[in-house]
N, C-alpha and C positions, 0 to 999 in steps of 0.2 A: 601619298600619292593623290593627285587631283584626279576629279571624275574625268577629265580630258586624257590623262596619263593613262587610266584604267582602260578607257575605250581604245586608245592607241595600241596599248599592250595586248589587248584582247583582238584587235584586228590583225596584229603581227602574228598571234598564235594561229588564227584562223587561216592567214595565208601560207604558213609554214604547214599546216595540216593539209591545205588543199594541194600544194606542190607535192607532197608525199604521195598523193593519190595519181600523179601523172605517171601514165605507163612510160616504161624505159623506151620504147620506140618513140615518144616524143621528145626525149630527152636532148635532141640536138641533131645535127646533120652528120654525125661521124658513124651513127650506125645505120647500115643499109639494110633495107628490109624489101624484098622482091618476091612476087608471087611463083611458085613453081607449078607447073601442070603435070609433074610426076609426083609419085609417093615419096615419103621421107626417104626410105631405102635407096630408091632409084635416082633421087636427087644427089645423095652422097656418093652413090656410084659411078654418077655422071662426072661428078666434081673431082672423084678419086682418078678416073680414067684421064680427065684433062689435065691434072697437075702433074701426074707421072708421065703422061705424054710430053710435057714439057720439060722434062727432067728434073722435076722437084721432088723431094723426099716426103714420104708420108712418116709421121711420127706416132699418130695415134688416130683411131675411130673409136669413139665412145657411144654405145647406145644407152642414153639415159633412161628411157622406158624399160630397157630389159634389167638394168641395174635396180630400178625403182621396183620391178616385179620380184626379183630376187630377195628383197627385204619387206615383201608383202605390200606395197603400195602400187597405186595405179596411175600412169600419166600417159597422155598421148604420145604417139611415136615422136621422137627427138634424138637426133643424132648429130654429133660434132665430130668434124674431121680436123685435124691438125696437121699442118703440112708447111713446107717451105724448102728455102735453097740455103744451106748454111754458110756457102760462100758469099752470097749477097747479104744474108740477115747478119753475118758476123761484122761486115763493114759497117752496117747501122749501129751495132752494139758498140763497136769500138768507138764510133763518133759520139754516141750517147748511151752509156751503159744501162740507164733505165728502160732503153727499147726493149731489153729483155723480157719485160713483164709483159709485153704485147706481141712478141714473137715466140715461136713461130705463128704464122696466120692461122686463123680458124674460120671455119664455115660451119654454120649451125643449120639444119633443116629440121622443122618443126611443124606439127600439126595443130591448128587452132580448134577451138570448140564446135565450128561448124564443118570440120572436116577438110578445110583448105590447107595446102602445104605452103610453107614460106621459107625462104632462104635468107639468113641474116649474117651479116661479116660488118666488120670494122672498115671504114673508109680509110684509104691510105693517108687522107689528111689528117687523120687522128695523131699519127707519128708526127708530123710536122708541128702541130699544135701542141701536143702533150708533152713532147721531148725536145722540142726546139730543133728539130732536124733541118737541114737546108732542103730546099726545093730539090735541088739536084738528087741528094741522096734518098729523099722520101719519094721521089718521082719513080724510083726504081721499082716501086710496088704498085704504080698505076695499072700495069698490065694485068695483075692479079684480078682486079675488080672486073675487067673487061672478060676474063677468063672464067670468072664464077657467074657472071650475067649470061654468058652464051651457054654454059652448062644447063641452065633451066630453060631456055627458050626452045 
């Protein structure tokens, strides 16, 4: 290996190492992160009311901080709501079975180290890009982002 090759190899290794340090919130445009003016619990309560008000089904509500506490670990408040519409989701999964890895929809409310609360969710365009869904099919989920955004206003 020539000195030039070693330098190039070293620079590639440095680049890979630096990329690993980039937070997930900067990983692309498919992860939406919005501030919430409510507590984590209140944020998820509001989303729960909004989605059930639109006739969607709640599949699960997971309190990650509570689960961590049960095994002797501490973490800031963090809750995940899993919800969706089986009729609408099934059509997407029939078009592309791999969509099932990303459905039902999920909304994550979490508190950062400074006490600010955030709402995170996958953008509907993720399904278009990741699973090759048509604009028409993936567009059926566009209203979910609007619904989530309104819940934290």
